[in-house]
VOSE-710638 format. One record per residue (C-alpha): x, y, z; residue number from 1. Coordinates in Angstrom, 3 decimals, padded with zeros to 6 digits. Layout:
BEGIN
       c1       c2       c3   k
        X        Y        Z NUM
...
***
This chain:
BEGIN
       c1       c2       c3   k
  000.000  000.000  000.000   1
  002.816  002.410  000.844   2
  004.364  001.830 -002.569   3
  001.146  002.746 -004.394   4
  000.743  005.849 -002.257   5
  004.230  006.981 -003.196   6
  003.337  006.601 -006.880   7
  000.116  008.535 -006.631   8
  001.396  011.232 -004.294   9
  004.350  011.783 -006.611  10
  001.915  012.006 -009.484  11
 -000.174  014.607 -007.623  12
  002.697  017.033 -007.182  13
  003.933  016.824 -010.755  14
  003.218  019.862 -012.901  15
  001.582  017.645 -015.518  16
 -002.164  017.374 -015.172  17
 -005.355  017.437 -017.138  18
 -005.442  021.194 -017.516  19
 -001.707  021.794 -017.736  20
  001.040  021.814 -020.330  21
  003.515  019.042 -020.973  22
  006.269  021.498 -021.888  23
  009.332  019.312 -022.332  24
  008.542  017.172 -025.363  25
  011.921  017.125 -027.093  26
  013.994  013.958 -026.844  27
  017.749  013.779 -026.374  28
  018.517  010.088 -026.923  29
  015.333  008.176 -027.586  30
  013.804  007.016 -030.854  31
  010.232  005.712 -030.469  32
  008.540  002.936 -032.413  33
  005.310  000.974 -032.113  34
  005.163 -002.648 -030.997  35
  002.586 -004.825 -032.793  36
  000.613 -002.309 -034.864  37
 -002.118 -003.933 -037.007  38
 -000.434 -005.176 -040.219  39
 -002.174 -008.472 -041.047  40
 -003.894 -007.385 -044.281  41
 -004.193 -004.424 -046.637  42
 -006.980 -002.807 -044.634  43
 -004.953 -002.950 -041.436  44
 -001.775 -001.804 -043.138  45
 -003.517  001.202 -044.707  46
 -004.964  002.091 -041.301  47
 -001.586  001.728 -039.612  48
  000.305  003.647 -042.289  49
 -001.924  006.690 -041.875  50
 -001.227  006.751 -038.142  51
  002.491  005.975 -038.333  52
  003.004  008.739 -040.862  53
  000.984  011.229 -038.809  54
  002.938  010.342 -035.684  55
  006.303  010.464 -037.517  56
  007.085  006.871 -036.520  57
  009.465  004.855 -038.691  58
  010.160  001.853 -036.426  59
  007.703 -001.016 -036.024  60
  007.780 -004.414 -034.398  61
  005.707 -007.360 -035.537  62
  005.977 -011.122 -035.168  63
  006.496 -014.091 -037.446  64
  005.434 -017.694 -036.863  65
  007.099 -020.780 -038.322  66
  003.859 -022.586 -037.481  67
  002.018 -020.469 -040.061  68
  004.811 -020.331 -042.602  69
  005.408 -024.099 -042.968  70
  002.328 -025.944 -041.634  71
  003.216 -028.897 -043.844  72
  006.857 -029.888 -043.930  73
  008.639 -028.588 -047.008  74
  005.684 -026.463 -048.207  75
  006.116 -022.780 -047.379  76
  003.504 -020.044 -047.590  77
  005.544 -016.839 -047.758  78
  002.879 -014.549 -049.191  79
  001.540 -013.118 -045.885  80
  005.064 -012.272 -044.723  81
  006.015 -010.991 -048.190  82
  003.104 -008.562 -047.977  83
  004.201 -007.209 -044.598  84
  007.924 -007.000 -045.364  85
  007.385 -005.386 -048.768  86
  004.860 -002.908 -047.342  87
  007.273 -001.886 -044.577  88
  010.217 -001.491 -046.937  89
  008.218  000.431 -049.541  90
  007.121  002.908 -046.859  91
  010.501  003.304 -045.184  92
  009.674  001.539 -041.900  93
  012.446 -000.221 -040.019  94
  011.394 -003.698 -038.889  95
  012.033 -005.457 -035.591  96
  010.883 -009.001 -036.366  97
  010.098 -011.340 -033.472  98
  010.184 -015.006 -034.503  99
  007.824 -016.758 -032.139 100
  009.272 -019.671 -030.220 101
  006.586 -022.069 -031.396 102
  006.564 -024.227 -034.515 103
  004.393 -026.385 -036.735 104
  003.005 -029.523 -035.099 105
  005.294 -031.765 -037.149 106
  008.385 -029.934 -035.864 107
  007.522 -029.732 -032.139 108
  008.682 -032.244 -029.573 109
  006.638 -033.281 -026.547 110
  008.198 -030.372 -024.616 111
  005.710 -027.617 -025.350 112
  003.034 -025.323 -023.950 113
  000.522 -022.879 -025.389 114
  003.210 -020.320 -026.212 115
  006.199 -022.366 -027.357 116
  007.769 -025.712 -028.082 117
  011.185 -027.305 -028.254 118
  011.928 -028.436 -031.790 119
  012.439 -032.153 -032.328 120
  015.177 -031.500 -034.901 121
  016.876 -028.102 -035.041 122
  018.055 -028.755 -038.604 123
  014.470 -028.186 -039.785 124
  014.328 -024.897 -037.866 125
  017.573 -023.886 -039.512 126
  016.113 -024.564 -042.975 127
  013.188 -022.275 -042.105 128
  015.419 -019.483 -040.751 129
  017.886 -019.740 -043.654 130
  014.994 -019.594 -046.126 131
  013.533 -016.552 -044.402 132
  016.784 -014.595 -044.402 133
  017.667 -015.562 -047.976 134
  014.257 -014.286 -049.010 135
  014.659 -010.912 -047.245 136
  018.433 -010.245 -047.169 137
  019.204 -007.056 -045.215 138
  015.522 -006.047 -045.416 139
  014.916 -006.644 -041.705 140
  016.545 -004.102 -039.414 141
  016.480 -006.266 -036.278 142
  015.444 -009.847 -035.573 143
  014.922 -011.899 -032.422 144
  013.909 -015.416 -031.483 145
  011.310 -015.802 -028.763 146
  009.971 -013.408 -026.201 147
  010.086 -013.231 -022.404 148
  012.001 -016.506 -022.182 149
  012.997 -016.087 -018.520 150
  010.390 -018.592 -017.328 151
  009.118 -021.853 -018.767 152
  005.689 -020.243 -019.106 153
  006.872 -018.302 -022.170 154
  009.509 -020.787 -023.298 155
  008.835 -024.446 -022.532 156
  012.403 -025.631 -022.962 157
  015.481 -025.228 -020.821 158
  018.269 -022.689 -021.247 159
  020.250 -024.893 -023.648 160
  017.209 -025.416 -025.860 161
  016.693 -021.670 -026.142 162
  020.389 -020.978 -026.737 163
  020.548 -023.483 -029.604 164
  017.529 -021.989 -031.387 165
  018.686 -018.405 -030.792 166
  022.165 -019.156 -032.089 167
  020.759 -020.726 -035.250 168
  019.127 -017.365 -035.969 169
  022.322 -015.468 -035.139 170
  024.575 -017.600 -037.325 171
  022.147 -017.519 -040.231 172
  021.983 -013.716 -040.031 173
  025.780 -013.476 -040.316 174
  025.670 -015.445 -043.579 175
  022.514 -014.302 -045.322 176
  021.603 -010.887 -043.846 177
  024.705 -009.398 -042.193 178
  023.225 -005.894 -041.909 179
  020.464 -007.246 -039.663 180
  021.093 -006.957 -035.922 181
  020.180 -009.841 -033.626 182
  018.277 -008.896 -030.494 183
  018.027 -011.272 -027.558 184
  014.314 -011.949 -026.948 185
  012.655 -009.562 -024.504 186
  013.132 -009.552 -020.738 187
  009.733 -009.414 -019.048 188
  009.158 -006.622 -016.542 189
  008.400 -009.123 -013.793 190
  011.786 -010.779 -014.343 191
  013.482 -007.392 -014.067 192
  011.529 -006.700 -010.866 193
  012.558 -009.957 -009.234 194
  016.201 -009.501 -010.237 195
  016.254 -005.983 -008.793 196
  014.382 -007.052 -005.666 197
  016.615 -010.039 -004.955 198
  019.731 -007.922 -005.568 199
  018.562 -005.252 -003.126 200
  017.806 -002.507 -005.647 201
  014.104 -002.277 -004.705 202
  012.207 -003.359 -001.604 203
  008.796 -004.090 -003.138 204
  006.872 -004.327 -006.394 205
  003.592 -005.568 -007.850 206
  002.964 -008.101 -010.582 207
  000.416 -007.669 -013.363 208
 -002.334 -009.251 -011.270 209
 -001.845 -006.771 -008.436 210
  000.007 -009.122 -006.078 211
  002.515 -007.378 -003.816 212
  006.032 -008.752 -003.315 213
  007.570 -006.889 -000.389 214
  010.873 -007.095  001.463 215
  009.521 -009.818  003.734 216
  008.626 -011.980  000.735 217
  011.952 -011.277 -000.998 218
  013.991 -012.111  002.094 219
  012.143 -015.400  002.490 220
  012.105 -016.457 -001.173 221
  015.065 -015.073 -003.131 222
  017.096 -018.147 -002.171 223
  014.298 -020.558 -003.019 224
  015.022 -023.274 -005.633 225
  012.479 -021.743 -008.028 226
  014.026 -018.261 -008.039 227
  017.591 -019.575 -008.049 228
  016.755 -021.788 -011.045 229
  015.268 -018.787 -012.894 230
  018.388 -016.718 -012.198 231
  020.629 -019.552 -013.399 232
  018.552 -019.825 -016.570 233
  018.986 -016.097 -017.204 234
  022.723 -016.147 -016.481 235
  023.261 -019.100 -018.825 236
  021.395 -017.523 -021.730 237
  023.088 -014.150 -021.274 238
  026.460 -015.909 -021.305 239
  026.082 -018.439 -024.101 240
  023.523 -016.985 -026.507 241
  024.835 -014.942 -029.436 242
  023.317 -011.495 -029.910 243
  024.144 -007.908 -030.807 244
  021.845 -006.220 -028.301 245
  019.448 -007.035 -025.481 246
  015.749 -006.289 -025.243 247
  013.838 -005.443 -022.079 248
  010.186 -004.618 -021.401 249
  009.206 -001.788 -019.040 250
  005.645 -001.320 -017.846 251
  003.731  000.667 -015.243 252
  005.901  001.439 -012.203 253
  008.120  004.031 -013.870 254
  009.231  005.268 -010.443 255
  011.442  002.145 -010.203 256
  012.617  001.822 -013.794 257
  015.994  003.320 -012.857 258
  016.593  000.493 -010.423 259
  015.404 -002.228 -012.810 260
  017.599 -000.901 -015.594 261
  020.711 -000.244 -013.509 262
  020.533 -003.669 -011.899 263
  020.145 -005.285 -015.297 264
  022.953 -003.368 -016.990 265
  025.394 -003.677 -014.106 266
  027.093 -006.738 -015.537 267
  026.488 -006.539 -019.297 268
  028.172 -004.623 -022.077 269
  025.695 -005.048 -024.947 270
  023.413 -002.173 -026.044 271
  019.872 -002.318 -024.660 272
  016.620 -001.527 -026.427 273
  013.044 -001.638 -025.097 274
  010.700 -003.505 -027.439 275
  007.680 -002.937 -025.188 276
  006.771 -000.128 -022.812 277
  003.449  001.194 -021.650 278
  000.694  001.138 -019.060 279
 -001.089  001.743 -016.805 280
 -001.861 -001.585 -015.153 281
 -005.581 -001.329 -014.499 282
 -005.338 -003.961 -011.749 283
 -003.428 -001.580 -009.478 284
 -003.739  001.879 -011.054 285
 -006.661  004.089 -012.048 286
 -007.509  004.410 -015.687 287
 -008.674  007.432 -017.583 288
 -007.403  009.049 -020.756 289
 -005.949  011.838 -018.664 290
 -004.153  009.474 -016.302 291
 -002.782  007.412 -019.184 292
 -001.488  010.577 -020.835 293
  000.239  011.755 -017.682 294
  001.879  008.396 -017.190 295
  003.044  008.228 -020.811 296
  004.790  011.555 -020.311 297
  006.719  010.021 -017.399 298
  007.495  006.803 -019.301 299
  009.032  008.618 -022.242 300
  011.072  011.004 -020.122 301
  012.398  008.166 -018.025 302
  013.469  006.145 -021.076 303
  015.198  009.199 -022.521 304
  016.989  009.867 -019.235 305
  018.273  006.264 -019.159 306
  019.989  006.845 -022.530 307
  017.833  004.182 -024.157 308
  018.235  004.726 -027.888 309
  015.176  002.798 -029.091 310
  011.833  001.940 -027.449 311
  008.549  000.619 -028.858 312
  005.236  001.618 -027.308 313
  002.759 -001.207 -026.664 314
  000.562 -000.668 -028.623 315
 -001.175  001.408 -031.311 316
 -004.716  000.014 -030.846 317
 -006.098 -001.289 -027.564 318
 -006.337 -005.036 -027.020 319
 -004.136 -007.780 -025.601 320
 -004.511 -011.119 -023.860 321
 -003.036 -009.532 -020.731 322
 -005.970 -007.939 -018.889 323
 -003.626 -005.603 -017.006 324
 -002.855 -003.650 -020.208 325
 -005.973 -004.180 -022.266 326
 -006.656 -000.419 -022.468 327
 -003.051  000.753 -022.818 328
 -003.274  001.309 -026.581 329
 -003.209  004.772 -028.116 330
 -006.451  004.234 -030.077 331
 -009.782  003.002 -028.732 332
 -010.417 -000.462 -030.173 333
 -014.190  000.026 -030.434 334
 -014.492  003.494 -031.938 335
 -010.946  003.673 -033.422 336
 -010.765  007.153 -031.898 337
 -007.345  008.525 -031.015 338
 -006.886  009.053 -027.277 339
 -005.071  011.934 -025.605 340
 -001.950  009.830 -025.175 341
 -001.794  009.475 -028.966 342
 -001.382  013.218 -029.366 343
  001.145  013.430 -026.550 344
  003.235  010.826 -028.350 345
  002.937  012.909 -031.511 346
  004.327  015.925 -029.676 347
  007.394  013.946 -028.537 348
  008.025  012.672 -032.047 349
  007.850  016.151 -033.541 350
  009.353  018.081 -030.584 351
  006.335  020.400 -030.393 352
  004.510  021.909 -027.442 353
  001.558  019.948 -026.135 354
 -001.453  021.386 -024.343 355
 -004.454  019.317 -023.471 356
 -007.695  019.684 -021.560 357
 -009.938  016.914 -020.382 358
 -013.627  017.673 -019.961 359
 -015.157  016.180 -016.821 360
 -018.711  016.016 -015.591 361
 -019.326  016.520 -011.880 362
 -018.947  012.838 -011.009 363
 -016.189  011.319 -008.935 364
 -014.514  008.289 -010.483 365
 -013.152  005.700 -008.055 366
 -010.325  003.227 -008.804 367
 -010.988  000.541 -007.713 368
 -014.711  000.494 -007.010 369
 -015.593 -001.564 -004.992 370
 -012.854 -000.344 -002.655 371
 -010.345 -002.722 -001.119 372
 -007.881 -001.050  001.222 373
 -008.099  002.227 -000.685 374
 -009.555  003.943 -003.736 375
 -008.118  006.702 -005.865 376
 -010.722  009.426 -006.448 377
 -010.501  011.266 -009.772 378
 -012.516  014.450 -010.221 379
 -012.458  017.828 -011.921 380
 -010.396  020.154 -009.750 381
 -010.489  023.581 -011.383 382
 -009.196  025.347 -008.271 383
 -006.407  023.211 -006.822 384
 -005.347  025.841 -004.289 385
 -008.795  026.018 -002.672 386
 -009.540  024.078  000.514 387
 -011.734  021.023 -000.181 388
 -014.181  019.296  002.118 389
 -014.769  015.588  001.508 390
 -017.821  014.166  003.230 391
 -018.733  010.482  003.209 392
 -022.285  009.423  004.008 393
 -023.700  005.958  004.584 394
 -026.690  004.551  002.724 395
 -028.904  005.938  005.496 396
 -027.585  009.462  004.872 397
 -025.634  009.710  008.111 398
 -022.211  011.371  008.018 399
 -019.486  008.747  008.389 400
 -016.329  010.761  007.734 401
 -015.275  014.326  006.981 402
 -011.911  015.355  005.526 403
 -010.645  018.895  004.903 404
 -007.526  019.331  002.802 405
 -005.852  020.969 -000.190 406
 -005.839  018.670 -003.235 407
 -003.214  019.914 -005.723 408
 -004.281  017.789 -008.706 409
 -007.164  015.729 -010.015 410
 -006.641  012.751 -007.697 411
 -007.019  011.946 -004.018 412
 -006.262  008.647 -002.256 413
 -009.089  007.653  000.060 414
 -008.163  004.996  002.610 415
 -010.766  002.591  003.935 416
 -009.567  002.759  007.545 417
 -012.562  002.172  009.844 418
 -015.345  002.131  007.218 419
 -017.390 -001.078  007.087 420
 -018.599 -002.881  003.979 421
 -021.528 -001.141  002.320 422
 -022.592  001.613 -000.072 423
 -021.418  005.198  000.562 424
 -021.989  008.593 -001.041 425
 -018.947  010.797 -001.359 426
 -019.245  014.561 -001.853 427
 -016.428  017.028 -002.529 428
 -017.188  020.686 -001.789 429
 -015.393  024.015 -001.724 430
 -016.724  027.257 -000.243 431
 -019.987  025.427  000.543 432
 -020.521  024.475 -003.125 433
 -020.589  020.863 -004.311 434
 -018.083  020.338 -007.116 435
 -018.211  016.516 -007.432 436
 -020.045  013.537 -006.011 437
 -020.210  009.799 -006.534 438
 -021.180  006.406 -005.147 439
 -018.513  004.195 -003.578 440
 -018.948  000.535 -002.699 441
 -016.787 -001.120 -000.017 442
 -016.457 -004.890 -000.070 443
***
């Protein structure tokens, strides 16, 4: 709870809010791309091109699947990938291609899960990779095998299995596409968090589901066989895999990205890129367009300050299997309307001033609602220097709690404390005038 409060209280005092100006939108080191924009067919590619060109984005990441390319052994269907590669090259987009760590059924051994498999004969994988790179020599800017391989959830095999497949890609690149750089498949944010926590860089963090790992947990578990095995897996792959640069993913808790990055780069010499960044995590943070925009401002500035040269936002249009980031896209997936964060990103990519205003009604929005230990209240605060009175009434109308305070931004953290489960009515007033009200449920 203390960690979340630090995040939100820091956010409240920042001079970046719904009625303010994000003044510093010029980048020193960072080049921004988009991870997984829609590119499956002509309709999607035309849609994506219009937005990439408007945003001034020239770097894109998309994936490739051996399972789809060679479903029957020896019979390749290159046309879908031809269409994407040719479209990107014709329009001047640099490609980061992620080869998924799965394969066609005929090529997979019994060691597999829903995301990946270990190949029963790597010589067949090499034929596929060689064929791919011969077909698109030096047309792919960067290539990687697999994604978030630190646990057997994302890669079913062991470290040696991953190293062998990765090194097939690396060696083939040197022969058939030497201008292509090989990127070691992405480090998940949760892996970075555990590494930093177990090395003493941070004392607590949350996972995507909202579970807290604090110093008590880390002290008790960092020497456990499971975590030690994961660290050994990481160390082995970092040591024996061939690659030109490393790839990490950074989401949500930007206040600790320094620690995650510094811990990670303490013992490596390869360049680092970020193939996925974004947020917020709706399981532990509020969501609104305004909040997302404010957080994006912090994400981009932090990446630039870390001297990251290349980072890909996840993603252009909302939607992902991970519920934590299902609304983190820049475009609404139902209406295809650009959100405020979209235009903030545009301002960074063109180094132009950005001013934005979010129109509120007089309702209070609570995150989460029903409340657990706390809720973040979001409301329209046109006079942040004025004293506010927060009154909380039970379902019977009786006053339960009264708070008087200055609220400098659009958010206030309301702690449950001694309130029982039930339905409450929350009213925010200033100078005896109601400015916002809403219904809050406590579990």
